[in-house]
BAFI-3210 file (N, C-alpha, C; in Angstrom, 3 decimals, decimal comma, padded with zeros to 6 digits):
// residues 187
n [1|2|3|4|5|6|7|8|9|10|11|12|13|14|15|16|17|18|19|20|21|22|23|24|25|26|27|28|29|30|31|32|33|34|35|36|37|38|39|40|41|42|43|44|45|46|47|48|49|50|51|52|53|54|55|56|57|58|59|60|61|62|63|64|65|66|67|68|69|70|71|72|73|74|75|76|77|78|79|80|81|82|83|84|85|86|87|88|89|90|91|92|93|94|95|96|97|98|99|100|101|102|103|104|105|106|107|108|109|110|111|112|113|114|115|116|117|118|119|120|121|122|123|124|125|126|127|128|129|130|131|132|133|134|135|136|137|138|139|140|141|142|143|144|145|146|147|148|149|150|151|152|153|154|155|156|157|158|159|160|161|162|163|164|165|166|167|168|169|170|171|172|173|174|175|176|177|178|179|180|181|182|183|184|185|186|187]
n.u [000,819|000,539|001,940|001,644|-000,754|-002,560|-002,406|-003,354|-006,122|-006,891|-006,806|-008,941|-010,380|-007,992|-006,037|-006,981|-006,893|-004,539|-004,466|-006,648|-008,209|-010,353|-011,688|-012,950|-015,340|-014,280|-012,844|-014,455|-016,979|-017,482|-019,293|-018,699|-017,736|-016,606|-015,367|-015,198|-013,649|-014,012|-012,690|-014,529|-015,078|-013,166|-012,216|-009,961|-007,646|-005,809|-005,825|-008,101|-007,788|-007,686|-008,743|-008,725|-009,553|-009,473|-010,988|-011,650|-014,329|-015,206|-017,816|-018,957|-021,745|-023,772|-026,628|-028,227|-025,900|-022,749|-019,461|-016,745|-014,172|-011,167|-010,618|-007,957|-006,050|-005,552|-006,304|-007,721|-010,539|-011,948|-014,075|-017,178|-020,659|-024,199|-027,095|-030,028|-032,727|-032,028|-029,852|-026,607|-024,819|-021,780|-018,850|-015,494|-013,164|-011,523|-008,787|-005,246|-002,404|000,410|003,086|003,109|004,477|004,656|002,987|000,869|-002,230|-005,636|-008,351|-011,785|-013,589|-016,632|-019,465|-022,124|-024,242|-026,192|-026,916|-026,741|-026,941|-026,517|-028,973|-032,093|-033,058|-033,759|-033,760|-031,470|-030,712|-032,201|-031,198|-028,457|-028,610|-029,777|-027,703|-025,622|-026,745|-026,869|-024,177|-023,627|-022,498|-021,751|-022,075|-021,437|-019,191|-017,225|-016,284|-017,761|-018,986|-017,505|-017,688|-020,059|-023,625|-026,011|-028,195|-027,009|-025,305|-024,347|-023,600|-023,630|-022,606|-021,535|-018,522|-016,900|-014,084|-013,313|-011,437|-010,651|-008,920|-005,996|-002,646|-001,453|-000,873|-001,641|-003,788|-006,738|-008,836|-012,021|-012,108|-013,064|-013,032|-014,556|-015,837|-017,240|-018,616|-018,919|-019,966|-019,814|-021,385|-019,556|-019,494]
n.v [-001,155|002,156|005,081|007,441|007,071|006,828|009,356|010,838|010,226|010,712|013,420|014,599|017,319|018,832|017,726|018,403|021,073|022,475|021,674|022,352|024,874|026,629|029,656|030,917|033,286|036,387|036,111|037,433|036,959|034,386|031,743|029,959|026,750|024,902|021,758|018,215|015,623|012,419|009,309|006,501|004,311|002,306|001,036|001,014|000,279|-002,591|-003,203|-001,446|002,062|004,332|007,674|011,010|014,466|017,877|020,714|023,941|024,567|026,677|028,408|029,952|031,455|031,713|032,444|029,546|028,138|026,889|027,409|025,734|025,741|025,130|026,945|029,252|027,586|027,885|030,054|028,762|026,930|023,819|022,346|022,524|023,223|022,768|024,006|023,043|023,745|022,671|021,171|020,588|019,770|018,655|018,579|017,799|018,772|016,463|015,212|014,759|012,756|012,802|011,976|009,843|007,169|004,038|004,629|006,888|008,422|009,294|011,053|011,829|013,960|013,712|015,097|015,340|017,178|018,121|021,327|024,319|027,776|028,354|028,714|026,801|025,284|022,775|020,310|018,905|016,863|014,601|014,456|013,924|011,381|009,882|010,082|008,828|006,315|005,564|005,158|003,159|003,664|004,639|006,749|005,368|003,892|005,752|009,218|010,748|013,209|015,143|015,910|017,321|017,742|016,106|017,671|020,215|020,522|021,945|021,158|018,197|015,353|013,387|012,512|011,323|009,934|008,887|006,742|007,426|006,995|005,069|004,085|002,597|-000,333|-000,847|000,746|000,491|001,405|002,752|002,246|003,336|005,888|006,768|009,372|010,613|013,697|016,267|019,295|022,669|025,864|028,833|031,495]
n.w [000,014|-000,804|000,629|-000,573|-001,989|000,104|001,211|-000,916|-000,971|001,667|002,111|001,056|-000,312|-000,495|-002,169|-004,611|-004,869|-005,753|-008,361|-009,946|-011,937|-011,455|-010,167|-007,139|-005,796|-004,201|-000,906|000,993|000,169|000,687|002,332|005,269|006,716|009,416|009,101|009,608|008,025|007,450|006,571|005,445|003,861|001,835|-001,100|-002,607|-001,633|-000,487|002,245|004,245|004,560|007,151|007,660|008,870|008,854|009,662|008,313|006,779|004,920|002,259|000,566|-002,277|-003,509|-006,372|-007,352|-008,001|-008,297|-007,054|-005,730|-004,408|-001,960|-000,083|002,719|003,362|002,210|-000,476|-003,297|-005,224|-006,398|-005,470|-006,312|-008,208|-008,187|-007,458|-005,835|-004,130|-002,369|000,791|000,016|-001,314|-004,154|-005,610|-007,707|-008,705|-011,250|-013,534|-011,933|-011,729|-010,898|-012,146|-011,620|-009,891|-008,005|-009,470|-011,470|-013,342|-012,036|-012,202|-010,884|-009,762|-007,590|-005,934|-004,286|-001,904|000,181|003,013|004,005|006,021|006,895|009,682|012,357|012,664|010,632|008,047|009,386|010,667|012,481|011,703|009,013|009,497|010,743|008,642|006,659|008,037|008,305|005,582|005,101|006,885|009,444|012,849|015,711|017,975|017,406|016,640|016,947|014,785|014,564|015,629|018,333|018,413|018,814|016,789|015,944|016,079|014,028|010,847|008,427|006,691|005,026|002,177|000,580|-002,288|-003,764|-006,987|-008,972|-012,169|-014,307|-014,708|-014,638|-012,835|-011,284|-008,644|-008,107|-009,127|-011,968|-011,347|-008,661|-005,360|-002,785|000,128|002,144|005,274|006,033|008,287|009,931|011,314|010,837|010,297|009,330]
ca.u [000,013|001,342|001,667|001,160|-002,163|-003,241|-002,390|-004,229|-007,528|-007,238|-006,860|-010,207|-010,246|-006,647|-005,314|-007,544|-006,724|-003,465|-004,514|-007,759|-008,049|-011,451|-011,467|-014,136|-015,496|-013,362|-013,145|-015,523|-018,256|-017,657|-019,893|-017,744|-018,091|-015,490|-015,774|-014,352|-013,767|-013,534|-012,787|-015,314|-015,073|-011,928|-012,047|-008,843|-006,461|-006,042|-006,318|-008,710|-006,951|-008,531|-008,254|-009,551|-008,920|-010,350|-010,812|-012,699|-014,923|-015,791|-018,660|-019,443|-022,996|-024,261|-027,968|-028,279|-024,601|-021,855|-018,050|-016,324|-012,722|-010,757|-010,205|-006,615|-005,130|-005,229|-007,487|-008,367|-011,693|-011,673|-015,294|-018,316|-021,938|-025,458|-027,898|-031,510|-033,246|-030,933|-028,849|-025,564|-024,170|-020,667|-017,905|-014,320|-012,673|-010,673|-007,513|-004,299|-001,107|001,202|004,392|002,927|005,240|003,857|002,227|-000,090|-003,548|-006,537|-009,629|-012,819|-014,216|-018,037|-020,031|-023,484|-024,417|-027,258|-026,207|-027,466|-026,086|-026,984|-030,461|-032,555|-033,750|-033,247|-033,883|-030,119|-030,634|-032,693|-030,325|-027,288|-028,928|-029,952|-026,376|-024,872|-027,383|-026,427|-022,750|-023,575|-021,610|-022,415|-021,257|-020,993|-017,889|-016,248|-016,885|-017,855|-019,593|-016,508|-018,188|-021,293|-024,889|-026,497|-029,075|-026,222|-024,466|-024,801|-023,166|-023,450|-022,640|-020,654|-017,658|-016,330|-013,120|-013,403|-010,341|-011,177|-007,847|-004,823|-001,633|-000,818|-001,553|-002,166|-004,894|-007,589|-009,890|-013,333|-012,074|-013,503|-012,660|-015,686|-015,711|-018,350|-018,225|-019,834|-019,398|-020,674|-021,276|-018,758|-019,835]
ca.v [-000,008|003,408|006,214|008,567|006,849|007,071|010,770|011,365|010,053|011,236|014,911|015,060|018,438|019,450|017,188|018,972|022,497|022,986|021,111|022,847|026,221|027,501|030,701|031,313|034,687|036,820|035,461|038,066|036,439|032,962|031,205|028,960|025,761|024,046|020,378|017,090|014,679|011,084|008,252|005,392|003,158|002,340|-000,137|001,267|-000,358|-004,043|-003,012|-000,124|003,175|005,290|009,051|012,095|015,785|019,047|021,749|024,910|024,724|027,945|028,215|031,109|031,163|032,614|031,886|028,129|027,594|027,026|027,142|025,292|025,786|025,008|028,274|029,326|026,651|028,489|030,765|027,938|026,095|022,356|021,776|023,426|022,450|023,500|023,935|022,901|023,748|022,527|020,230|021,069|018,715|019,263|017,721|018,438|018,364|015,321|015,666|013,702|012,736|012,154|011,525|008,860|005,949|002,965|005,049|008,055|008,155|010,464|010,813|012,893|013,974|014,206|015,244|015,862|017,492|018,991|022,426|025,499|028,865|028,614|028,536|025,422|024,742|021,572|019,090|018,372|015,612|013,574|014,242|013,290|009,984|009,278|010,001|007,834|005,018|005,271|004,663|002,092|004,057|005,022|007,450|004,391|003,457|006,775|010,580|011,343|014,528|016,071|016,444|018,131|017,030|016,055|018,856|021,417|020,553|022,760|020,550|016,725|014,816|012,289|012,803|010,119|009,956|007,754|006,717|007,325|006,528|004,631|003,225|002,083|-001,615|-000,868|001,689|000,188|002,329|002,476|002,120|004,559|006,144|007,583|010,090|011,286|015,099|016,933|020,453|023,717|027,073|029,846|032,846]
ca.w [-000,005|-000,977|001,489|-001,460|-002,322|001,303|001,383|-001,924|-000,631|002,992|002,176|000,512|-001,305|-000,615|-003,341|-005,802|-004,893|-006,580|-009,672|-010,716|-012,306|-011,168|-009,127|-006,470|-005,490|-003,187|000,373|001,805|-000,373|001,136|003,551|005,685|007,634|009,925|008,923|009,935|006,912|008,036|005,559|005,972|002,959|000,939|-001,903|-003,438|-000,909|000,006|003,657|004,302|005,149|007,854|007,615|009,477|008,612|009,935|007,303|006,660|003,575|001,837|-000,602|-002,907|-004,163|-007,503|-007,662|-007,591|-008,500|-005,933|-005,949|-003,121|-001,784|001,302|003,104|003,808|001,521|-001,812|-003,791|-006,166|-006,002|-005,615|-006,922|-008,426|-008,073|-007,457|-004,598|-004,242|-000,975|001,787|-000,494|-002,215|-004,870|-006,199|-008,331|-009,126|-012,595|-013,405|-011,349|-011,867|-010,230|-013,233|-011,135|-008,830|-008,101|-009,929|-012,645|-013,180|-011,617|-012,253|-010,114|-009,581|-006,275|-005,965|-002,922|-001,655|001,585|003,504|004,687|006,384|007,351|011,052|012,558|012,939|009,361|007,302|010,171|010,623|013,232|010,760|007,924|010,034|010,887|007,274|006,054|008,776|007,914|004,189|005,111|007,846|010,476|014,066|016,679|018,926|016,882|016,387|017,043|013,458|014,615|016,181|019,660|018,260|018,717|015,412|015,598|016,099|012,853|009,748|007,213|006,778|003,655|001,748|-000,530|-002,878|-004,851|-007,884|-009,853|-013,551|-015,160|-013,887|-015,194|-011,634|-010,989|-007,303|-008,009|-010,334|-012,428|-010,742|-007,172|-004,704|-001,395|000,536|003,438|005,896|006,252|009,173|010,464|011,718|010,079|010,987|008,833]
c.u [000,874|000,947|001,104|-000,322|-002,992|-003,427|-003,378|-005,679|-007,847|-007,313|-008,020|-009,885|-008,866|-005,908|-005,778|-007,200|-005,703|-003,577|-005,711|-007,578|-009,200|-011,113|-012,799|-014,251|-014,430|-013,792|-014,254|-016,861|-018,431|-018,470|-018,982|-018,298|-016,784|-016,030|-014,774|-014,661|-013,117|-013,713|-013,549|-015,355|-013,989|-011,929|-010,935|-007,515|-006,739|-006,520|-006,858|-007,841|-007,882|-007,925|-009,226|-008,800|-009,915|-009,921|-011,881|-013,126|-015,440|-016,632|-019,141|-020,654|-023,264|-025,533|-027,910|-026,861|-023,662|-020,448|-017,503|-014,738|-012,405|-010,106|-008,769|-005,638|-004,648|-006,517|-008,278|-009,489|-011,346|-012,950|-016,299|-019,507|-023,112|-026,086|-029,352|-032,074|-031,986|-029,778|-027,869|-024,908|-022,955|-019,703|-016,666|-014,119|-011,887|-009,272|-006,531|-003,068|-000,169|002,544|004,246|003,838|004,302|002,944|001,208|-001,513|-004,390|-007,870|-010,569|-013,387|-015,678|-018,519|-021,449|-023,696|-025,703|-026,556|-027,163|-026,499|-026,543|-028,522|-030,752|-033,352|-033,146|-033,215|-032,573|-030,068|-031,058|-031,740|-028,998|-027,525|-029,062|-028,597|-025,566|-025,440|-026,936|-025,023|-022,501|-022,472|-022,409|-021,492|-020,828|-019,550|-016,836|-016,976|-016,890|-018,318|-018,701|-016,961|-019,455|-022,479|-025,332|-027,341|-028,289|-025,355|-025,188|-024,332|-023,013|-023,581|-021,593|-019,841|-016,983|-015,319|-013,358|-012,202|-010,943|-010,194|-006,661|-003,937|-000,818|-001,611|-002,114|-003,379|-005,754|-008,587|-011,219|-013,303|-012,524|-013,058|-013,770|-015,501|-017,033|-017,857|-019,292|-019,168|-020,384|-020,319|-020,474|-019,066|-020,442]
c.v [001,241|004,475|007,311|008,315|007,130|008,572|011,415|011,335|010,662|012,686|015,460|016,198|019,002|018,932|017,827|020,408|023,017|022,653|021,641|024,299|027,155|028,488|030,999|032,810|035,061|036,198|036,162|037,599|034,976|032,787|030,067|027,991|025,069|022,604|019,386|016,052|013,391|009,983|007,068|004,207|003,328|001,024|000,094|000,620|-001,752|-004,008|-001,575|000,833|004,125|006,683|010,003|013,398|016,877|020,085|022,775|025,043|026,149|027,742|029,600|030,765|032,148|031,996|030,433|027,398|027,828|026,662|026,866|025,367|025,425|026,289|028,186|028,404|027,276|029,266|029,880|027,115|024,645|021,683|022,901|022,548|023,339|023,214|023,794|022,758|023,715|021,576|020,927|019,819|019,311|018,173|018,441|018,086|017,148|015,826|014,453|013,848|012,046|011,521|010,448|007,645|004,809|003,338|006,142|007,553|009,430|010,075|012,021|012,741|014,461|014,133|015,676|016,048|018,272|020,065|023,523|026,505|029,293|028,387|027,077|024,830|023,437|020,297|018,294|017,015|014,442|013,362|013,597|011,775|009,277|009,091|008,902|006,421|004,592|004,639|003,594|002,374|004,512|005,821|006,555|003,887|004,517|008,149|011,240|012,800|015,549|016,729|017,215|017,223|017,100|017,306|020,193|021,523|021,423|022,207|019,039|016,159|013,729|012,776|011,528|010,460|008,713|007,836|006,507|006,968|006,152|003,853|002,535|000,799|-001,646|000,002|001,441|001,281|001,830|002,380|003,449|004,641|007,157|008,135|010,602|012,652|015,758|018,197|021,508|025,024|028,061|031,260|032,817]
c.w [-000,056|-000,005|000,623|-001,768|-001,061|001,461|000,331|-001,486|000,724|003,082|001,597|-000,535|-001,431|-001,804|-004,610|-005,947|-005,883|-008,079|-010,531|-010,967|-012,052|-009,998|-008,499|-006,312|-004,467|-001,830|001,129|001,346|000,032|002,402|003,925|006,736|008,092|009,863|009,312|008,792|007,383|006,932|006,225|005,123|001,943|000,180|-002,899|-002,833|-000,457|001,458|003,670|005,020|005,803|007,705|008,300|009,254|008,953|008,966|007,457|005,199|003,383|000,601|-000,975|-003,742|-005,281|-008,001|-007,129|-007,783|-007,321|-006,382|-004,589|-003,143|-000,271|001,713|003,639|003,121|000,174|-002,271|-004,810|-005,574|-006,213|-006,307|-007,228|-008,378|-008,136|-006,133|-004,992|-002,831|-000,041|001,283|-001,454|-002,837|-005,680|-006,788|-008,773|-010,649|-012,370|-012,909|-011,376|-011,043|-011,241|-012,740|-010,078|-009,096|-008,518|-011,169|-012,337|-012,811|-011,763|-011,486|-010,166|-008,288|-006,519|-004,573|-002,959|-000,211|001,779|004,291|005,169|006,938|008,777|011,196|012,832|011,781|008,960|008,191|010,198|011,361|012,358|009,614|008,302|010,112|009,536|006,609|006,707|008,393|006,522|004,191|006,136|008,947|011,677|014,995|017,840|018,677|016,904|016,526|015,654|013,471|015,361|017,516|019,563|018,387|017,279|015,005|015,544|014,834|011,750|008,398|007,479|005,333|003,427|000,576|-000,990|-003,946|-005,667|-008,843|-011,281|-014,585|-014,277|-014,768|-014,041|-011,212|-009,574|-007,102|-009,237|-010,696|-011,829|-009,240|-006,568|-003,226|-000,899|001,966|003,895|006,292|007,137|009,748|010,822|010,986|010,879|010,581|007,505]
res [m|s|t|s|l|t|r|m|f|s|l|s|a|l|g|l|l|a|l|t|g|c|q|p|e|e|d|e|n|l|y|t|w|d|v|k|v|t|g|v|e|d|n|c|n|e|e|e|v|a|s|t|e|s|l|t|f|g|v|a|f|d|g|s|l|a|t|l|k|v|v|d|e|t|t|d|a|f|a|t|g|s|i|s|g|c|t|i|s|y|e|s|a|v|v|g|e|p|d|r|a|g|g|p|v|q|w|v|l|s|g|e|a|v|y|r|t|g|g|d|t|c|n|m|a|e|n|v|q|e|t|m|d|r|l|a|i|s|t|d|d|y|d|y|l|d|g|n|a|a|e|d|l|d|w|v|g|i|e|t|f|e|v|v|a|s|e|n|e|q|v|p|v|g|c|t|y|t|s|f|v|a|g|t|y|t|q]
***
């Protein structure tokens, strides 16, 4: 198992930032959430690789369109998407790692989350439970909610990396790495 492969999938959006060319709105136009990204399903490695990372997601909205970035990492967006009610769906461009030991790999990150900008809308407790049920995870096993009560969260969702091209025998095309993402609105 490659440490480089582990790092690629465990960093969620960070691996995408330097490689995409989309620019979000200026930072003062961003809505931000402190999120915890926890890897929960890995079919890209022989032995599953666990990962957890705390990040600040920033989203710039333009009508029903959304541009996402990791705040303080770069000015580049890592994904674009759309909103509908309390749901945001997003996807990165195809991102590659041409210099990977064992051969180049390309992947796409897709995500979907229920979000709110504070308050008590969107029935977050129900959405947290539904998302955890979809992934067959429980807070009895691990603190996926980063110490927060489900009803106090403002972002809950799933992100999936899918390998779309690979010349690396250890990283097959079609393999996925899925993360549970939960956080709170900051501004």
